[in-house]
C-alpha positions in Angstrom: 5.9 -8.9 -38.3 2.9 -6.6 -38.4 3.5 -5.7 -42.0 3.1 -9.3 -43.0 -0.1 -9.6 -41.0 -1.5 -6.6 -42.6 -0.9 -8.2 -46.1 -2.1 -11.6 -45.1 -6.0 -10.9 -45.5 -5.5 -9.6 -48.9 -3.4 -12.5 -50.0 -6.1 -14.8 -48.9 -8.6 -13.1 -51.2 -6.1 -13.1 -54.1 -5.3 -16.8 -53.8 -7.9 -18.6 -55.8 -7.4 -21.9 -57.7 -3.6 -21.8 -57.4 -3.4 -18.5 -59.4 -2.0 -15.3 -57.8 -2.8 -11.8 -59.2 0.0 -9.3 -59.0 -1.0 -6.2 -56.8 1.5 -3.5 -57.5 0.2 -1.1 -55.0 0.5 -3.6 -52.2 4.0 -4.4 -53.3 4.9 -0.7 -53.1 3.5 -0.2 -49.7 5.2 -3.2 -48.2 8.6 -2.1 -49.3 8.3 1.3 -47.7 10.8 2.0 -44.8 9.5 5.2 -43.6 6.2 7.4 -43.3 7.1 9.7 -46.2 7.6 6.9 -48.6 4.3 5.3 -47.6 2.4 8.7 -47.9 4.0 9.1 -51.4 2.7 5.7 -52.5 -0.8 6.6 -51.1 -0.9 10.0 -52.8 -0.1 8.6 -56.2 -2.7 5.7 -55.9 -5.6 7.3 -54.3 -8.0 6.0 -56.9 -6.7 2.5 -56.7 -6.6 1.9 -52.9 -8.7 -0.8 -51.7 -9.5 -2.1 -48.2 -6.4 -4.3 -48.0 -4.2 -1.4 -49.1 -5.7 1.2 -46.5 -5.3 -1.5 -43.7 -1.7 -2.2 -44.7 -0.9 1.4 -44.8 -2.4 2.4 -41.4 -0.9 -0.7 -39.9 2.5 0.1 -41.2 2.3 3.7 -40.0 1.7 2.5 -36.3 4.5 -0.1 -36.8 6.9 2.6 -37.7 5.9 4.6 -34.7 6.0 1.6 -32.3 9.6 0.9 -33.3 10.7 4.3 -32.2 11.6 5.4 -28.8 8.9 7.5 -27.2 10.8 10.8 -27.5 11.3 10.4 -31.1 7.7 9.4 -32.3 6.1 11.7 -34.7 2.4 10.9 -34.3 1.2 14.6 -34.5 3.2 15.0 -37.8 1.5 12.0 -39.2 -2.0 13.1 -38.2 -1.4 16.4 -39.9 -0.3 14.8 -43.2 -2.9 15.3 -46.0 -2.5 11.6 -47.1 -3.4 10.6 -43.6 -6.7 12.2 -43.9 -7.0 10.5 -47.3 -6.5 7.0 -45.5 -9.0 8.0 -42.8 -11.7 9.0 -45.4 -11.1 5.8 -47.3 -11.3 3.6 -44.3 -14.6 5.2 -43.2 -16.1 4.8 -46.7 -15.0 1.0 -46.9 -16.1 -0.3 -43.3 -18.7 -2.4 -44.8 -15.9 -4.2 -47.0 -13.7 -5.0 -44.2 -13.4 -8.6 -42.9 -13.6 -9.0 -39.1 -9.9 -9.0 -38.7 -9.2 -6.0 -40.8 -12.0 -4.0 -39.0 -10.6 -4.5 -35.5 -7.0 -4.0 -36.6 -7.9 -0.8 -38.3 -9.6 0.3 -35.2 -6.6 -0.4 -33.0 -4.1 1.2 -35.3 -6.1 4.4 -35.5 -6.5 4.8 -31.8 -2.9 4.1 -31.4 -2.2 7.0 -33.9 -4.1 9.2 -31.5 -7.3 9.7 -33.6 -9.8 11.1 -31.4 -12.2 8.4 -29.8 -15.2 10.9 -30.7 -14.1 11.0 -34.4 -16.9 9.5 -36.7 -14.3 7.1 -38.2 -13.6 5.5 -34.7 -17.3 5.6 -33.8 -18.4 3.9 -37.1 -15.7 1.3 -36.7 -17.0 0.5 -33.1 -20.5 0.4 -34.2 -19.7 -2.1 -37.1 -17.6 -4.2 -34.7 -20.7 -4.4 -32.3 -22.7 -5.7 -35.1 -20.4 -8.5 -35.7 -18.9 -9.2 -32.3 -20.6 -12.6 -31.8 -18.6 -14.1 -34.7 -15.2 -12.5 -33.8 -12.4 -14.8 -33.3 -10.8 -14.6 -29.9 -7.9 -12.8 -31.1 -10.2 -10.0 -32.5 -12.2 -10.0 -29.6 -9.2 -9.4 -27.2 -8.0 -6.6 -29.5 -11.5 -4.9 -29.5 -11.6 -5.2 -25.6 -8.3 -3.5 -25.5 -9.5 -0.6 -27.7 -12.7 -0.3 -25.5 -10.5 0.0 -22.4 -8.3 2.6 -24.0 -11.4 4.8 -24.2 -12.4 4.2 -20.7 -15.5 2.1 -21.8 -15.1 -0.6 -19.2 -18.8 -0.4 -18.4 -20.2 -0.1 -21.8 -23.0 -2.5 -23.1 -20.4 -3.7 -25.8 -18.0 -4.7 -23.1 -20.8 -6.4 -21.4 -21.5 -8.5 -24.4 -17.7 -9.4 -24.7 -17.9 -10.4 -21.2 -20.8 -12.6 -21.9 -18.9 -14.2 -24.9 -15.7 -14.8 -22.9 -17.9 -16.4 -20.2 -19.3 -18.8 -22.9 -16.1 -19.7 -24.7 -13.4 -19.4 -21.9 -12.4 -23.1 -22.2 -11.6 -22.7 -26.0 -8.8 -19.8 -25.1 -5.5 -21.5 -25.3 -3.3 -18.3 -25.9 -2.2 -16.6 -22.6 -1.8 -13.3 -24.3 -5.3 -13.2 -25.7 -6.7 -14.5 -22.4 -5.0 -12.0 -20.3 -5.9 -8.9 -22.7 -9.6 -10.1 -22.4 -9.2 -10.4 -18.6 -8.2 -6.8 -18.3 -11.1 -5.7 -20.5 -13.8 -7.6 -18.6 -12.4 -7.2 -15.1 -15.1 -4.5 -14.2 -18.0 -6.6 -15.3 -17.1 -10.1 -14.6 -19.0 -11.9 -11.8 -17.2 -13.5 -9.0 -17.7 -16.9 -10.6 -16.3 -15.7 -13.9 -13.3 -14.0 -12.1 -12.4 -17.3 -10.4 -12.7 -19.1 -13.8 -10.5 -16.6 -15.4 -7.9 -16.8 -12.6 -7.8 -20.6 -12.9 -7.5 -20.5 -16.7 -4.6 -18.0 -16.5 -2.9 -20.1 -13.8 -3.1 -23.1 -16.3 -1.8 -21.2 -19.4 0.9 -19.5 -17.6 2.7 -22.9 -17.2 3.2 -22.9 -20.9 3.8 -19.2 -21.4 7.2 -18.2 -23.1 9.3 -17.0 -20.0 10.6 -14.0 -22.1 7.1 -12.5 -22.5 6.7 -10.4 -19.4 3.5 -8.6 -20.6 1.4 -11.6 -20.0 2.2 -12.0 -16.2 2.1 -8.3 -15.9 -1.4 -8.3 -17.2 -2.4 -11.0 -14.8 -1.1 -8.9 -11.9 -3.0 -5.9 -13.2 -6.2 -8.0 -13.4 -5.8 -9.0 -9.7 -5.2 -5.4 -8.8 -8.5 -4.4 -10.8 -10.6 -7.0 -8.8 -8.8 -6.2 -5.6 -7.7 -9.8 -4.9 -4.3 -11.0 -3.8 -4.1 -14.6 -5.0 -0.6 -15.3 -3.6 0.0 -18.7 -5.6 -0.7 -16.9 -8.8 1.2 -13.8 -7.9 4.2 -15.7 -7.1 3.8 -17.7 -10.4 3.7 -14.3 -12.2 6.6 -13.0 -10.1 8.8 -15.7 -11.0 8.3 -15.1 -14.7 8.8 -11.4 -14.3 12.1 -12.1 -12.2 13.5 -13.8 -15.3 12.9 -10.7 -17.4 14.2 -8.0 -15.1 17.6 -7.8 -16.9 15.7 -6.8 -20.1 13.2 -4.3 -18.4 13.4 -0.5 -18.6 12.4 1.8 -15.7 9.0 2.4 -17.1 7.9 -1.2 -17.1 9.7 -1.8 -13.7 7.6 1.1 -12.3 4.5 -0.2 -13.6 5.1 -3.6 -11.9 6.2 -2.1 -8.7 3.0 0.0 -8.5 0.7 -3.0 -9.2 2.8 -4.9 -6.4 2.2 -2.0 -4.0 -1.5 -1.8 -4.6 -1.6 -5.7 -4.0 0.6 -5.3 -0.8 2.8 -8.0 -2.4 6.4 -7.7 -1.2 9.1 -10.1 -2.7 12.7 -9.8 -1.6 14.2 -11.4 -4.8 12.3 -9.1 -6.9 13.2 -5.9 -5.0 16.9 -6.8 -5.0 16.8 -7.6 -8.7 15.1 -4.3 -9.5 17.5 -2.3 -7.4 20.3 -3.9 -9.2 18.8 -3.3 -12.8 17.8 0.3 -12.0 21.4 1.0 -10.7 22.7 -0.3 -14.1 20.4 2.1 -15.9 21.7 5.2 -14.1 24.5 6.0 -16.7 22.1 5.6 -19.6 19.1 7.5 -18.3 20.3 11.1 -19.5 17.0 12.5 -21.0 14.0 13.6 -18.9 11.7 10.8 -19.7 14.0 8.0 -18.7 15.6 9.8 -15.9 12.3 10.7 -14.1 11.1 7.2 -14.5 14.4 6.0 -13.1 14.2 8.4 -10.3 10.8 7.6 -9.1 11.6 3.9 -8.9 15.2 4.0 -7.6 15.1 6.8 -5.1 13.1 5.3 -2.5 15.2 2.2 -2.2 18.7 3.7 -3.1 21.6 4.2 -0.8 22.3 7.8 0.4 25.1 8.2 -2.1 22.9 7.1 -5.0 20.2 9.4 -3.8 22.5 12.4 -3.8 23.7 11.4 -7.3 20.0 11.3 -8.5 19.3 14.6 -6.9 22.3 16.2 -8.6 21.3 14.8 -11.9 17.7 16.0 -11.5 19.0 19.6 -10.8 20.7 19.5 -14.2 17.6 18.2 -16.0 14.9 19.8 -14.0 14.3 22.7 -16.4 13.3 20.4 -19.2 10.8 18.4 -17.1 7.1 18.4 -18.2 4.2 18.5 -15.8 4.1 14.6 -15.2 7.8 14.4 -14.8 7.8 17.2 -12.2 4.9 15.6 -10.3 6.9 12.1 -10.3 10.1 13.8 -9.0 8.2 15.7 -6.3 6.6 12.5 -5.1 9.8 10.7 -5.0 11.4 13.5 -3.0 8.6 13.3 -0.6 9.1 9.6 -0.3 12.8 9.9 0.6 12.0 13.0 2.8 14.6 14.9 0.9 15.7 18.2 2.2 17.5 19.4 -0.9 15.8 22.9 -1.1 17.5 23.9 -4.4 15.9 20.9 -6.2 12.5 21.4 -4.3 12.2 25.0 -5.4 13.1 24.3 -9.1 10.7 21.3 -9.2 8.1 23.6 -7.6 8.8 26.3 -10.2 8.2 23.7 -13.1 5.0 22.7 -11.4 3.8 26.3 -11.3 4.3 26.6 -15.0 2.3 23.7 -15.7 -0.5 24.0 -13.2 -3.1 24.5 -16.1 -2.6 21.0 -17.5 -3.0 19.0 -14.2 -6.1 17.0 -13.6 -7.9 17.1 -10.1 -6.1 14.0 -8.9 -2.7 15.2 -10.1 -3.2 18.8 -8.3 -4.1 16.9 -5.1 -0.9 14.8 -5.4 1.2 17.8 -6.2 -0.2 19.7 -3.2 0.3 16.8 -0.8 3.9 16.2 -1.9 4.9 19.9 -1.6 3.2 20.2 1.9 5.0 16.9 3.3 8.3 18.4 2.0 7.5 21.5 4.1 7.5 23.8 1.0 6.8 27.3 2.4 6.3 29.8 -0.5 2.7 31.1 -0.2 2.4 32.1 -3.9 2.2 28.5 -5.2 0.3 27.1 -2.2 -2.3 29.9 -2.6 -2.6 29.1 -6.5 -2.9 25.3 -5.7 -5.7 26.1 -3.1 -7.6 28.1 -5.6 -7.4 25.3 -8.3 -8.4 22.6 -5.7 -11.5 24.8 -4.7 -12.3 25.2 -8.4 -12.1 21.4 -9.1 -14.1 20.7 -5.9 -17.1 22.9 -6.8 -17.4 21.3 -10.2 -16.8 17.7 -9.1 -19.7 15.1 -8.8 -17.7 12.0 -7.9 -17.8 11.1 -4.1 -14.2 9.7 -4.2 -12.8 12.8 -6.0 -14.7 15.1 -3.7 -13.2 13.2 -0.7 -9.6 13.4 -2.2 -9.8 17.1 -2.8 -11.5 17.8 0.6 -8.7 16.0 2.5 -5.8 17.9 0.7 -7.7 21.2 1.1 -7.7 20.5 4.8 -3.8 20.1 4.7 -3.5 23.7 3.5 -3.3 26.6 6.0 -6.6 28.5 6.2 -8.3 30.2 9.1 -11.7 29.5 7.8 -13.2 27.1 5.2 -15.5 28.4 2.4 -19.2 27.6 2.5 -18.9 26.1 -1.1 -16.7 23.3 0.3 -19.1 22.4 2.9 -22.0 22.4 0.6 -20.1 20.2 -1.9 -19.2 17.7 0.6 -22.8 17.7 2.0 -24.1 17.0 -1.6 -22.1 13.8 -1.8 -21.8 12.5 1.6 -24.7 10.1 1.3 -22.9 8.4 -1.5 -19.5 8.0 0.2 -18.0 4.9 1.4 -17.0 4.3 5.0 -13.5 5.0 4.1 -14.5 8.3 2.4 -16.6 9.3 5.4 -13.7 8.8 7.7 -11.3 10.9 5.6 -13.9 13.7 5.4 -14.3 13.5 9.2 -10.7 14.0 9.5 -10.8 17.2 7.3 -13.8 18.5 9.2 -12.1 18.1 12.6 -9.2 20.2 11.5 -11.4 22.9 10.1 -13.5 22.9 13.4 -10.2 23.4 15.4 -8.9 26.1 13.1 -12.1 28.0 12.8 -11.9 31.2 15.1 -15.5 30.9 15.9 -14.8 27.5 17.5 -13.5 29.2 20.5 -17.1 30.2 21.5 -19.2 27.4 20.0 -18.9 24.7 17.1 -20.4 26.4 14.0 -23.8 24.8 13.0 -22.6 24.2 9.5 -20.1 21.7 10.9 -22.5 20.2 13.4 -25.1 19.5 10.6 -22.3 17.9 8.4 -21.2 15.7 11.1 -24.6 14.7 12.0 -25.3 13.7 8.3 -22.0 11.7 8.3 -22.9 9.9 11.6 -26.1 8.8 10.1 -24.8 7.7 6.8 -22.1 5.7 8.5 -24.5 4.0 10.9 -27.0 3.3 7.9 -24.1 1.9 5.7 -23.0 -0.5 8.5 -26.6 -1.5 9.6 -27.6 -2.3 6.0 -24.3 -4.2 4.8 -25.0 -7.7 4.0 -21.9 -8.9 2.3 -18.8 -9.3 4.4 -16.3 -9.0 1.6 -17.5 -5.8 0.5 -17.6 -4.4 4.1 -14.1 -5.6 4.7 -13.0 -3.7 1.6 -14.4 -0.4 2.7 -12.9 -0.8 6.2 -9.4 -1.9 5.0 -7.7 1.4 5.6 -10.4 3.1 7.9 -9.0 4.7 11.3 -9.2 7.8 13.2 -11.1 9.4 16.0 -14.5 9.7 14.1 -14.4 5.9 13.5 -13.5 5.1 16.9 -16.1 7.2 18.6 -18.9 6.8 16.2 -18.7 3.6 14.1 -16.7 0.9 16.0 -19.5 -0.5 18.0 -21.8 -0.8 14.7 -18.7 -2.3 13.0 -18.2 -5.1 15.5 -22.0 -5.7 15.6 -22.1 -6.0 11.7 -19.1 -8.4 11.8 -20.8 -10.6 14.2 -24.0 -10.5 12.2 -22.3 -11.7 9.2 -20.3 -14.3 11.0 -21.5 -17.2 8.9 -19.9 -15.5 5.8 -16.4 -15.8 7.3 -14.4 -18.2 5.1 -10.8 -18.9 4.2 -10.8 -16.1 1.5 -11.6 -13.4 3.8 -10.1 -14.4 7.2 -6.7 -12.6 6.6 -8.5 -9.3 5.9 -10.7 -9.8 8.9 -7.9 -10.7 11.3 -5.9 -7.6 10.1 -9.0 -5.5 10.8 -9.6 -7.0 14.3 -6.1 -6.3 15.1 -6.2 -2.7 13.9 -9.5 -2.0 15.8 -8.0 -3.5 19.0 -11.3 -4.8 20.4 -11.7 -8.3 21.7 -14.7 -10.2 20.4 -14.4 -13.9 21.5 -17.4 -15.2 19.3 -15.7 -13.8 16.2 -12.2 -15.0 17.1 -13.5 -18.5 18.0 -15.2 -18.8 14.8 -12.1 -17.7 12.9 -10.2 -20.2 14.7 -12.6 -23.0 13.7 -12.4 -21.9 10.0 -8.6 -21.7 10.1 -8.2 -25.2 11.6 -10.8 -26.8 9.4 -9.6 -25.1 6.0 -5.8 -24.7 6.8 -4.7 -26.5 3.4 -6.7 -23.8 1.5 -4.6 -20.9 3.0 -1.4 -19.6 1.4 1.5 -20.0 3.9 2.2 -16.3 3.7 -1.2 -15.7 5.5 -0.2 -17.3 8.7 1.1 -14.1 10.2 -2.1 -12.1 9.4 -4.2 -14.9 10.9 -2.4 -15.3 14.1 -1.9 -11.5 14.7 -5.0 -10.7 16.6 -4.7 -13.9 18.9 -1.2 -12.9 20.0 -1.6 -9.1 19.9 -4.9 -9.1 21.9 -3.8 -12.0 24.1 -6.7 -14.2 23.3 -6.6 -18.0 23.5 -9.6 -19.6 21.8 -10.9 -22.9 23.0 -8.8 -24.7 20.4 -5.7 -22.4 20.9 -3.0 -25.1 20.9 -4.5 -26.7 17.8 -4.8 -23.4 16.0 -1.1 -22.5 16.6 0.1 -26.0 15.8 -1.7 -26.1 12.5 -0.5 -22.8 11.4 3.1 -23.6 12.4 3.0 -26.9 10.5 1.5 -25.2 7.5 4.3 -22.5 7.2 7.3 -24.5 8.3 7.9 -26.3 5.0 8.2 -22.8 3.3 10.2 -20.8 5.7 13.1 -20.8 3.4 11.1 -19.1 0.7 9.3 -16.6 2.9 10.5 -13.0 2.6 13.0 -12.2 5.5 11.0 -9.4 7.0 7.9 -11.5 6.9 9.4 -14.4 8.7 10.7 -12.0 11.3 7.1 -10.7 11.8 5.6 -14.2 12.1 8.3 -15.2 14.7 7.7 -12.2 16.8 4.0 -12.7 16.7 4.5 -16.3 17.9 6.9 -15.0 20.6 4.0 -12.7 22.0 2.0 -15.9 22.4 5.0 -17.5 24.2 5.6 -19.8 21.3 9.1 -20.4 19.8 9.0 -23.0 17.1 12.7 -24.5 16.8 12.8 -24.6 13.1 11.7 -20.9 12.5 14.1 -19.8 15.4 17.0 -21.7 14.0 16.3 -20.4 10.4 16.4 -16.8 11.5 19.4 -16.8 13.6 21.8 -17.9 10.8 24.4 -16.0 9.0 22.8 -16.6 5.7 19.4 -15.5 6.6 20.5 -12.4 8.4 22.7 -11.4 5.4 19.6 -11.9 3.2 17.7 -9.7 5.6 20.3 -7.0 5.6 20.1 -6.9 1.7 16.4 -6.8 1.7 16.3 -3.9 4.4 18.1 -1.7 1.9 15.2 -1.8 -0.5 12.4 -1.5 1.9 10.6 1.8 2.7 12.1 3.5 5.8 9.1 2.9 8.1 9.0 -0.8 7.2 12.8 -1.0 7.4 12.7 0.3 11.0 9.8 -1.7 11.9 11.6 -4.9 10.9 14.7 -3.8 12.7 12.7 -3.4 15.9 10.9 -6.6 15.5 14.2 -8.4 15.1 15.5 -6.9 18.2 12.3 -7.8 20.2 12.6 -11.3 18.9 16.3 -11.6 19.7 15.7 -10.5 23.2 12.7 -12.8 23.7 14.9 -15.8 22.5 17.8 -14.9 24.8 15.6 -14.6 27.8 13.1 -17.5 27.2 15.0 -19.9 25.2 18.7 -20.1 26.2 18.8 -23.6 24.8 19.0 -22.1 21.2 22.3 -20.6 22.2 21.4 -17.3 20.2 23.6 -14.5 21.1 22.3 -11.0 21.9 23.6 -8.7 19.1 21.6 -5.6 19.5 23.5 -3.5 22.0 24.6 -0.8 19.5 21.1 -0.5 17.9 19.5 -0.2 21.2 22.0 2.6 22.2 21.2 4.5 19.1 17.5 4.3 19.9 18.2 5.6 23.4 20.0 8.7 22.0 16.9 9.4 19.7 14.4 8.7 22.4 13.5 10.5 25.7 11.0 13.2 26.4 8.8 14.2 29.3 6.7 11.2 30.9 3.0 11.5 30.9 1.2 13.4 33.6 0.4 10.3 35.5 4.0 9.2 35.5 5.1 12.5 36.9 2.6 12.2 39.5 3.5 8.6 40.5 7.0 9.7 40.8 6.4 12.4 43.3 4.1 10.1 45.4 6.7 7.2 45.1 9.1 9.6 46.9 6.7 9.9 49.9 6.0 6.1 50.1 9.6 5.2 49.8 10.7 7.8 52.3 13.0 9.7 50.0 13.6 10.3 46.2 17.0 8.7 46.7 15.1 5.4 47.1 13.7 5.3 43.5 15.2 5.5 40.1 13.3 6.8 37.1 13.6 5.5 33.5 15.8 2.6 34.3 17.4 0.7 31.5 17.6 -3.0 32.1 19.9 -5.6 30.6 18.5 -6.2 27.1 17.4 -2.5 27.0 13.9 -2.6 28.5 13.2 0.9 30.0 11.0 0.7 33.2 9.3 3.6 34.6 10.6 3.4 38.1 12.9 1.1 40.1 13.3 0.5 43.9 15.2 -2.1 45.9 13.4 -3.7 49.1 15.5 -5.4 51.7 14.4 -8.8 53.2 12.2 -6.9 55.5 10.5 -5.0 52.7 12.2 -1.8 53.6 13.3 0.4 50.8 17.1 0.8 50.3 18.7 4.1 49.2 20.8 4.0 45.9 24.5 4.6 46.4 24.2 7.3 43.8 21.2 9.6 43.3 19.1 9.1 40.2 20.6 11.5 37.6 17.5 13.2 36.3 17.1 16.0 33.8 14.6 18.4 35.1 13.1 20.9 32.7 12.2 24.5 33.4 8.7 23.4 34.4 10.1 21.0 36.9 9.2 17.9 34.8 11.4 14.8 34.6 13.0 14.1 31.4 12.2 10.5 30.7 15.6 9.4 29.2 17.4 6.1 30.0 19.9 5.8 32.6 23.0 3.8 31.6 22.8 0.1 32.1 26.1 -0.1 33.9 25.0 2.3 36.8 21.9 0.4 37.7 22.9 -3.1 38.3 24.2 -2.8 41.7 24.7 -6.0 43.7 21.7 -6.8 45.9 22.0 -7.4 49.6 21.0 -11.0 50.7 17.3 -11.3 50.6 16.7 -8.1 48.8 14.5 -7.8 45.8 14.5 -5.4 42.8 11.0 -4.0 42.1 9.9 -2.4 38.7 7.0 -0.2 38.8 5.3 0.4 35.5 2.4 2.6 34.5 0.3 0.9 31.9 -1.6 3.3 29.7 -4.5 2.5 27.5 -2.4 1.1 24.7 -1.4 -1.8 26.9 -5.0 -3.1 26.9 -7.7 -4.1 24.6 -10.0 -1.2 23.9 -13.2 -2.8 25.1 -11.8 -4.6 28.2 -9.2 -4.6 30.8 -7.4 -7.6 29.2 -3.7 -6.9 29.0 -2.2 -7.2 25.4 0.5 -9.6 24.5 3.2 -7.2 24.4 2.7 -5.9 27.9 2.5 -9.6 29.0 5.7 -10.4 27.2 7.5 -7.5 28.8 6.3 -8.7 32.2 7.7 -12.1 31.7 11.1 -10.9 30.5 11.4 -8.5 33.4 10.6 -11.3 35.9 13.3 -13.5 34.1 15.7 -10.6 34.7 15.0 -10.8 38.5 12.3 -8.0 38.8 9.2 -8.2 41.0 6.7 -6.5 38.7 4.3 -3.9 40.0 2.1 -2.8 37.2 -0.4 0.2 37.7 -3.2 0.1 35.1 -4.5 3.6 33.9 -8.0 2.5 34.8 -7.2 2.1 38.4 -4.8 5.1 38.9 -7.3 7.4 37.2 -10.4 5.9 38.8 -12.9 7.9 41.0 -11.8 5.6 44.0 -8.3 7.1 43.8 -8.8 10.7 43.7 -6.9 11.9 46.6 -3.2 12.0 47.6 -3.8 9.8 50.5 -5.6 7.2 48.3 -2.9 7.3 45.8 -0.2 6.8 48.5 -2.2 3.9 50.1 -2.6 2.3 46.6 1.1 2.4 45.9 2.1 1.2 49.3 -0.3 -1.7 49.0 1.1 -2.5 45.6 4.8 -2.4 46.6 4.8 -3.8 50.1 1.8 -6.0 50.7 2.1 -7.8 47.4 5.8 -8.2 47.9 5.2 -9.9 51.2 2.7 -12.5 49.7 
């Protein structure tokens, strides 16, 4: 196809008045089937070669390479051939004679053949293209944008000119391939208005795109990743096209798409299941290091234990042939699956050590992190990695790179950090984002704790750096004037430094920009508020108003994120009923298309708010849905897998207790028993203290049980039974406690069978729970939704709940044994009589 394209321009010039001149050189070139034949023709006809001959020859050389597998390409041999130099010289001498199409096509082919971007030929081609760019066709413009992107010239003046042309002529672009290539090129420079226009145009053209062309939707997804926007309708349209192509995709393309989805936090059950099946099919044919490492990286995190062992066994056979990038990919995949295959780990580490000199800073950081998380112990390699990281850090001038290197350095064991590290961090800290500042604060905190001199006083170098960071953080928040940019910086921020230093300013900045809240940023804002855990009624009320007003603009998958802070923080806005109603009505028509795990999360979120929509509950508790969920769970990362299982269990329990009319059975006994076996541990100091004092208040330890497991597997801190006269009753069997060497109670669960003794007439079962700070909003004494739901359920199970908030138990008012006894006595006996 490309060979014919190469010939076309020359044919146009030869066609005149119905006559055609015979071009023997061109004929000889077009019949060549290999590089040697083509170079032979070039060598024999040097003096005769014209622009069209050079263009055809260079285009064919790239086409020959393109048709070969990556392992069999011979670009280096081509570049070293004498006749390739002839073509380069001729091309540079004839730039002025090239038409627009040939000029850009020549630039594209030379770059694909790995001619150095700083070579004079490439520079002259780009300079000439810049002079003509205003008259280029859209096809040539898109190819030029692609060439500039390959050279990392995303912010160049020429790319700016291309962006301006795209803005002016966007409505004339009817080819989705041309449009999406241009979108990638201009993504760094496009204004918000142009980004929206590009997205709308792509959305329109995708409807007529050939379903077998997976590169077009992939480029759209990549554009969304570049501009950090998750446009769910467009993502789902792209996903549907990509789904049709999975049977033909290789592991490399699958890995690229999965990486883009992960960046956009886009999870699709059907895609992951289809990908898992396709990757499993590729197992037998992936026998070389290139294809195998790509397969290993994609398949291992979602594979069964049997497939993981097979992958690791194959990796052991191929590991000595891995290059630097392949060893890094396998190391990261091993970390992802928490592998304990020491033989494979040591061999991969050995390959990494041989290739340390070729890694870039970000790759050294990734290598170091993967090895540390895999608990790699050999000090020789870790010492070398630390030396390389320090070297990169001292030379780096990019704030995000300095932050990354600093974070990884802090993971390595070291009694004292070098002054050069502090100096380099201090030099860039004023340019750092809030997220970067938070990351650096975590590293500094580790250094302070590990520094031997910290035992006496905090070294002044740390103090000065922390003071600078605090000032920069406050200034960045106080001067922020665009909510969308602020939310982007705060998206992943967390940690003690943020909580102690910046959270108040953060809430103040969000309230200051309350008028900028709209349907596009509400989901990010609600997720942030949930993570911060602080209640702000003005913000929550405004969010509720925006959601109710613009509900039709929201994608149905956003309903979970929107409702999350209201349910978790237990806040009912003025229009609470209307808010929940419009969200439920908006998502209900789409419940069958929602990813199973997302529907579970949404239903649990609603259950926290004591809301159980019939259609959603009935959809979840069907054999078909649970089967689909089970299949999806096998493809999810371990953390998300367990979180989904826990939420399903919580939802199952809530429906059984609060909505018996749905007739949903309880089917989590075995799951909860497994969790019990893994759980346990010593209670907090406050729980240990309460246990001792309860023995005094109830006149004996045989009148209180510890860590009691109820029906439906709630574990309550303490249980006692009061008769009709509010007198504590002894248990028939003493509480079976495990006491540690330090006389601490082991907080494990007692068996359910032993605790549900029949109550005497008029007696009541009392549950005493200590509520730590996690049960409350961080800036108030408002109890969170989860603690309230637990209280509802235990009361349904027949308990009278006695809750002991941490802020009461640890108050100055309760600071003596007598005060604590009187407090518990009042809680248990006086409240029980009311």
